[in-house]
TIKE-59362 format. One line per 2 residues: their letters; for each residue x, y, z of N, C-alpha, C. Coordinates in steps of 0.05 Angstrom, whole numbers, plus 5000, padded with zeros to 4 digits. Example, Ala and Ser with C-alpha at 12.3 -4.5 7.8 and 13.67 -1.06 7.14 Angstrom:
! TIKE-59362
as = 5264/4886/5156/5246/4910/5156/5264/4934/5156 ~ 5257/4955/5142/5273/4979/5143/5258/5001/5157
This chain:
! TIKE-59362
xx = 4476/3836/2718/4471/3853/2695/4494/3885/2712 ~ 4513/3889/2692/4529/3909/2697/4516/3948/2690
xx = 4517/3968/2702/4510/3989/2692/4523/3994/2683 ~ 4509/4019/2664/4532/4035/2654/4506/4060/2648
xx = 4519/4080/2640/4500/4108/2636/4500/4102/2606 ~ 4471/4105/2599/4464/4104/2576/4453/4130/2560
xx = 4453/4139/2537/4453/4161/2520/4422/4159/2508 ~ 4400/4163/2530/4375/4160/2515/4372/4181/2484
xx = 4381/4200/2491/4381/4219/2459/4389/4193/2434 ~ 4408/4193/2443/4423/4161/2424/4403/4139/2421
xx = 4387/4129/2443/4373/4104/2436/4351/4125/2417 ~ 4334/4149/2424/4314/4160/2413/4319/4165/2383
xx = 4336/4171/2375/4345/4181/2351/4356/4148/2336 ~ 4368/4131/2342/4373/4104/2337/4341/4089/2321
xx = 4327/4091/2347/4291/4078/2333/4275/4093/2313 ~ 4279/4117/2316/4269/4139/2295/4277/4137/2274
xx = 4314/4133/2263/4325/4137/2238/4312/4111/2236 ~ 4311/4083/2252/4311/4054/2246/4267/4057/2226
xx = 4261/4075/2241/4230/4079/2233/4233/4098/2202 ~ 4244/4112/2202/4247/4127/2180/4263/4109/2145
xx = 4281/4092/2162/4289/4072/2140/4272/4053/2135 ~ 4245/4050/2148/4222/4028/2142/4205/4042/2125
xx = 4200/4065/2122/4187/4083/2104/4200/4085/2085 ~ 4227/4089/2073/4236/4095/2048/4237/4056/2046
xx = 4246/4040/2055/4242/4018/2047/4218/4013/2036 ~ 4199/4006/2049/4169/3997/2047/4158/4016/2029
xx = 4171/4045/2015/4148/4057/1996/4152/4042/1972 ~ 4124/4045/1953/4118/4031/1938/4148/4030/1905
xx = 4162/4048/1905/4182/4052/1877/4206/4035/1890 ~ 4206/4036/1917/4229/4013/1933/4218/3989/1934
xx = 4224/3977/1956/4211/3948/1959/4180/3943/1960 ~ 4164/3977/1973/4136/3964/1976/4115/3955/1955
xx = 4115/3952/1929/4093/3946/1918/4102/3914/1916 ~ 4118/3902/1913/4128/3874/1918/4122/3873/1942
xx = 4126/3882/1963/4117/3873/1997/4075/3868/1993 ~ 4074/3891/1981/4036/3900/1982/4030/3869/1969
xx = 4054/3855/1946/4037/3837/1931/4044/3809/1948 ~ 4059/3809/1960/4071/3784/1979/4048/3783/2005
xx = 4044/3802/2012/4025/3799/2041/4000/3795/2031 ~ 3995/3818/2009/3973/3803/1998/3957/3834/2009
xx = 3965/3856/2013/3955/3877/2040/3944/3900/2014 ~ 3929/3920/2023/3921/3941/1999/3935/3970/2013
xx = 3938/3987/2003/3949/4014/2005/3929/4028/2025 ~ 3904/4023/2019/3888/4025/2044/3886/4013/2067
xx = 3883/3987/2059/3889/3973/2094/3911/3980/2106 ~ 3942/3985/2097/3963/3997/2112/3953/4019/2119
xx = 3942/4043/2113/3939/4064/2112/3911/4063/2143 ~ 3906/4046/2139/3878/4044/2164/3892/4039/2188
xx = 3916/4015/2190/3930/4022/2208/3951/4030/2219 ~ 3957/4048/2202/3987/4064/2201/3991/4077/2223
xx = 3974/4083/2249/3983/4106/2268/3986/4082/2290 ~ 3968/4053/2291/3981/4036/2313/4002/4023/2304
xx = 4015/4022/2271/4033/4006/2262/4056/4024/2278 ~ 4054/4049/2268/4073/4072/2274/4090/4066/2310
xx = 4068/4061/2317/4070/4064/2341/4085/4045/2352 ~ 4073/4015/2353/4090/3999/2357/4121/4000/2342
xx = 4123/4006/2317/4145/3999/2310/4171/4007/2329 ~ 4160/4049/2325/4177/4062/2346/4190/4055/2373
xx = 4168/4043/2388/4168/4016/2416/4196/4008/2407 ~ 4185/3981/2389/4206/3960/2390/4226/3968/2377
xx = 4226/3985/2360/4252/3992/2356/4270/4008/2379 ~ 4254/4033/2395/4274/4040/2412/4272/4013/2436
xx = 4266/3986/2435/4267/3973/2454/4301/3959/2445 ~ 4305/3948/2408/4327/3943/2400/4344/3964/2399
xx = 4334/3985/2395/4362/4009/2408/4373/4006/2436 ~ 4362/3996/2453/4369/3995/2490/4385/3972/2492
xx = 4374/3948/2470/4389/3916/2472/4414/3921/2460 ~ 4417/3943/2441/4434/3936/2418/4463/3956/2438
xx = 4457/3973/2458/4473/3993/2476/4484/3975/2489 ~ 4470/3954/2496/4487/3932/2519/4503/3923/2502
xx = 4499/3917/2471/4504/3893/2462/4536/3904/2451 ~ 4534/3932/2449/4557/3945/2433/4578/3957/2457
xx = 4568/3959/2481/4576/3961/2513/4592/3943/2516 ~ 4582/3905/2517/4600/3886/2526/4614/3881/2501
xx = 4618/3883/2485/4633/3885/2456/4652/3899/2454 ~ 4653/3922/2471/4677/3944/2476/4669/3962/2454
xx = 4641/3958/2439/4651/3977/2400/4644/4005/2412 ~ 4673/4028/2393/4667/4043/2400/4672/4067/2373
xx = 4671/4051/2355/4670/4061/2317/4648/4054/2312 ~ 4653/4069/2286/4622/4059/2271/4629/4024/2259
xx = 4647/4028/2254/4645/3990/2243/4644/3974/2257 ~ 4656/3980/2287/4643/3972/2307/4621/3959/2304
xx = 4596/3985/2312/4574/3983/2320/4562/3966/2294 ~ 4571/3977/2268/4559/3962/2259/4564/3928/2252
xx = 4587/3919/2262/4587/3896/2265/4576/3885/2286 ~ 4569/3891/2302/4552/3888/2328/4518/3878/2313
xx = 4516/3913/2299/4484/3905/2295/4482/3878/2278 ~ 4496/3874/2257/4496/3852/2238/4504/3818/2241
xx = 4513/3824/2276/4514/3794/2288/4496/3786/2304 ~ 4481/3814/2312/4454/3808/2333/4436/3804/2317
xx = 4424/3819/2282/4406/3819/2264/4417/3777/2250 ~ 4441/3768/2248/4442/3752/2237/4441/3726/2258
xx = 4449/3735/2284/4435/3700/2304/4417/3706/2311 ~ 4399/3726/2312/4372/3734/2326/4345/3735/2306
xx = 4351/3754/2283/4324/3763/2271/4331/3744/2245 ~ 4351/3737/2232/4350/3729/2208/4342/3697/2216
xx = 4347/3692/2231/4343/3655/2245/4317/3659/2250 ~ 4307/3681/2263/4287/3670/2271/4259/3673/2258
xx = 4265/3689/2238/4246/3696/2220/4247/3683/2196 ~ 4267/3658/2200/4261/3636/2170/4253/3618/2174
xx = 4233/3618/2195/4204/3603/2189/4194/3602/2177 ~ 4186/3632/2173/4162/3641/2160/4171/3632/2126
xx = 4185/3612/2114/4196/3605/2087/4192/3579/2097 ~ 4209/3568/2122/4208/3542/2121/4184/3518/2131
xx = 4167/3539/2143/4130/3527/2162/4118/3538/2150 ~ 4116/3576/2149/4096/3578/2136/4091/3574/2108
xx = 4112/3570/2091/4115/3574/2063/4116/3591/2050 ~ 4116/3616/2063/4117/3644/2052/4146/3641/2027
xx = 4146/3665/2013/4162/3652/1989/4181/3673/2000 ~ 4209/3672/1995/4234/3670/2004/4242/3700/2001
xx = 4228/3715/1970/4236/3742/1967/4211/3754/1984 ~ 4196/3750/2003/4187/3764/2031/4209/3763/2043
xx = 4223/3743/2052/4234/3739/2077/4256/3760/2062 ~ 4266/3756/2042/4285/3773/2033/4275/3810/2041
xx = 4254/3808/2036/4250/3845/2033/4252/3853/2063 ~ 4244/3839/2078/4232/3837/2105/4265/3843/2125
xx = 4277/3822/2120/4302/3819/2128/4327/3838/2116 ~ 4319/3846/2099/4341/3864/2080/4335/3899/2099
xx = 4309/3899/2103/4305/3929/2120/4312/3912/2153 ~ 4305/3894/2160/4317/3895/2186/4350/3896/2184
xx = 4362/3886/2173/4385/3882/2171/4403/3915/2169 ~ 4388/3927/2149/4400/3957/2147/4398/3969/2177
xx = 4370/3973/2178/4358/3985/2208/4369/3973/2229 ~ 4383/3954/2235/4395/3948/2265/4425/3956/2257
xx = 4438/3951/2233/4467/3951/2229/4469/3986/2232 ~ 4451/4009/2224/4454/4028/2226/4451/4038/2261
xx = 4422/4019/2267/4426/4033/2298/4449/4024/2319 ~ 4459/3997/2305/4485/3990/2319/4508/4017/2319
xx = 4512/4022/2294/4523/4045/2287/4528/4062/2315 ~ 4499/4074/2305/4488/4100/2320/4497/4096/2353
xx = 4492/4077/2361/4486/4068/2391/4519/4070/2403 ~ 4545/4051/2389/4567/4050/2386/4585/4069/2385
xx = 4578/4091/2368/4592/4121/2377/4584/4142/2382 ~ 4551/4147/2385/4544/4163/2404/4539/4152/2436
x = 4554/4161/2441/4552/4139/2474/4545/4169/2496
């Protein structure tokens, strides 16, 4: 694996940005009300687990950003559009496909998959843009 300098601040900003996108995406006026219905979760349930969930989310997003830095580097992506494309194809090839089993095997509603994956798509595209441009 080739080594190259990585902008740690860009990784942190990308991870926190994706967490922020999630907070907006899953807010009740956006998709949160429908998401609560599909997962049969109450706001109180969510609030009780929030500290742990946010910690896991930020750590996971940091790992995603780290992987996207490598993907953008190997793709020689240096512009916003190129970074967004790297994010899109990583989402499509790994996240979208890997989570589709929840619809086919777990028989969860496609709308739940669409809400969750819409968030992942937007978040990963934005992260890809950040890490490609901010080297």
